[in-house]
C-alpha distance (Angstrom), angle and dihedral (degrees) to the residues before:
residue distance angle dihedral
L1 . . .
I2 3.80 . .
F3 3.81 125.4 .
C4 3.79 114.0 -159.3
K5 3.78 129.2 -177.4
T6 3.78 108.5 -133.2
P7 3.78 121.0 -139.2
S8 3.79 117.0 -110.6
L9 3.76 113.7 -89.6
E10 3.78 124.1 -142.4
I11 3.80 112.2 -156.3
P12 3.81 112.1 -159.6
H13 3.82 114.6 -117.7
D14 3.80 90.7 -131.2
R15 3.80 90.8 61.0
R16 3.79 108.7 116.3
K17 3.75 97.0 -140.5
H18 3.79 123.9 41.4
P19 3.79 120.3 -170.4
T20 3.79 117.4 -93.2
A21 3.79 132.3 -173.7
D22 3.82 89.4 -101.6
E23 3.81 97.3 40.1
P24 3.79 112.5 32.4
L25 3.78 121.8 -170.9
L26 3.83 107.4 -100.6
L27 3.80 115.4 -145.2
N28 3.76 134.0 -176.9
Y29 3.78 113.6 -123.3
G30 3.77 143.1 -173.8
F31 3.79 143.0 -178.5
E32 3.75 139.9 -127.7
L33 3.80 113.1 -150.0
D34 3.81 124.4 168.7
G35 3.80 90.9 -15.2
V36 3.82 94.2 -52.4
R37 3.79 112.4 119.0
T38 3.80 127.0 -157.7
E39 3.80 108.3 -173.3
D40 3.80 103.9 -174.7
I41 3.78 118.2 22.6
S42 3.80 91.8 174.9
Q43 3.80 88.0 78.3
L44 3.81 94.5 54.9
S45 3.78 122.1 88.3
G46 3.78 121.4 -128.3
F47 3.80 96.9 44.6
R48 3.78 114.7 117.5
M49 3.80 94.7 -160.3
R50 3.80 105.6 59.0
H51 3.81 96.8 175.6
L52 3.76 137.3 23.2
A53 3.81 107.4 -116.2
V54 3.82 114.6 -143.0
F55 3.80 116.5 -158.3
P56 3.81 128.9 -174.8
D57 3.80 115.8 -88.1
P58 3.79 114.0 -99.4
V59 3.80 115.5 -98.1
I60 3.81 120.2 -146.5
E61 3.82 117.2 -157.0
K62 3.79 121.5 -139.1
F63 3.78 115.8 -109.3
S64 3.80 105.8 -94.2
D65 3.78 98.3 -157.0
M66 3.76 140.3 31.4
R67 3.79 113.4 -76.2
F68 3.77 125.2 -146.8
Y69 3.77 122.2 -161.6
R70 3.79 110.8 -124.9
S71 3.78 122.4 172.7
G72 3.80 111.3 -114.4
D73 3.83 95.4 20.5
Y74 3.78 122.1 122.5
L75 3.79 123.4 -127.2
T76 3.81 118.2 -135.2
I77 3.79 118.8 -162.4
N78 3.80 116.7 -165.9
G79 3.78 127.2 -151.5
K80 3.79 144.6 116.1
Y81 3.80 133.3 -84.5
L82 3.81 90.5 11.6
N83 3.80 93.3 147.2
A84 3.81 99.7 24.7
A85 3.79 92.9 108.6
A86 3.81 103.7 -6.1
R87 3.77 130.8 86.1
E88 3.79 125.6 -157.1
R89 3.81 90.3 -95.5
D90 3.84 89.4 58.5
I91 3.82 93.3 58.5
L92 3.79 128.7 81.3
V93 3.80 123.1 -177.4
T94 3.79 123.4 -176.6
V95 3.79 130.4 -173.0
G96 3.77 113.5 -159.8
G97 3.79 88.9 -15.8
E98 3.82 93.2 -54.8
P99 3.84 123.1 110.7
C100 3.79 117.6 -95.4
N101 3.82 104.6 -152.5
L102 3.80 111.0 -127.9
T103 3.81 111.3 -126.4
A104 3.83 102.8 167.1
L105 3.79 137.3 18.3
A106 3.80 127.7 -170.9
N107 3.79 136.3 154.9
R108 3.82 94.5 -91.3
A109 3.82 103.9 26.0
L110 3.77 145.0 28.0
T111 3.77 125.9 -162.7
C112 3.77 128.7 -157.4
Q113 3.79 138.1 173.0
P114 3.81 112.3 -122.4
P115 3.80 121.4 -142.2
P116 3.82 113.1 -70.4
E117 3.80 91.5 -118.0
R118 3.77 122.1 53.2
P119 3.83 108.7 -104.9
N120 3.79 117.3 -122.8
T121 3.78 112.6 -102.6
Q122 3.76 132.5 -152.5
K123 3.80 88.8 -130.4
F124 3.78 124.7 113.1
S125 3.78 95.3 -122.8
Y126 3.78 132.4 53.8
D127 3.81 86.6 -144.9
T128 3.81 90.3 70.3
D129 3.78 114.8 93.7
P130 3.80 118.8 -124.3
D131 3.81 117.5 -98.7
V132 3.80 116.5 -92.7
F133 3.81 120.1 -143.7
V134 3.80 126.4 -173.4
K135 3.80 126.1 -166.3
I136 3.79 118.1 -170.8
G137 3.79 111.9 -178.9
G138 3.78 105.0 -48.5
I139 3.82 96.1 -21.3
R140 3.81 120.7 97.2
Y141 3.80 123.2 -160.6
E142 3.78 121.1 -166.3
R143 3.76 139.9 166.2
F144 3.76 96.8 23.7
């Protein structure tokens, strides 16, 4: 099993068809290992994954209302394409630097359970909620 980080991909705005969650962009791919280059694996037999599927990047929406930290409450974060290419194991959410355990993942929302005790914040007021950070794959969202 090989895990490879893919380079970022810029899709021109004039392209007629952009990838969606239902219709990803399918690309041919290859590898270069120890100086041996394979340019198009999709043509070789025996490979289960014929094409590299490119999905839209996840979009995290800003919180629309004031949040209050209450022990035992769940935190729901809304967005788009949250599970298009990511699984629960690919997502990390922290509240005030502490893990927020993911309990549900869907295309437009993810839900996690913050730590039972309110994390200390670097803010001046205890009334300010701790910062929430979300990492999906290699993309980090903060201050939303």
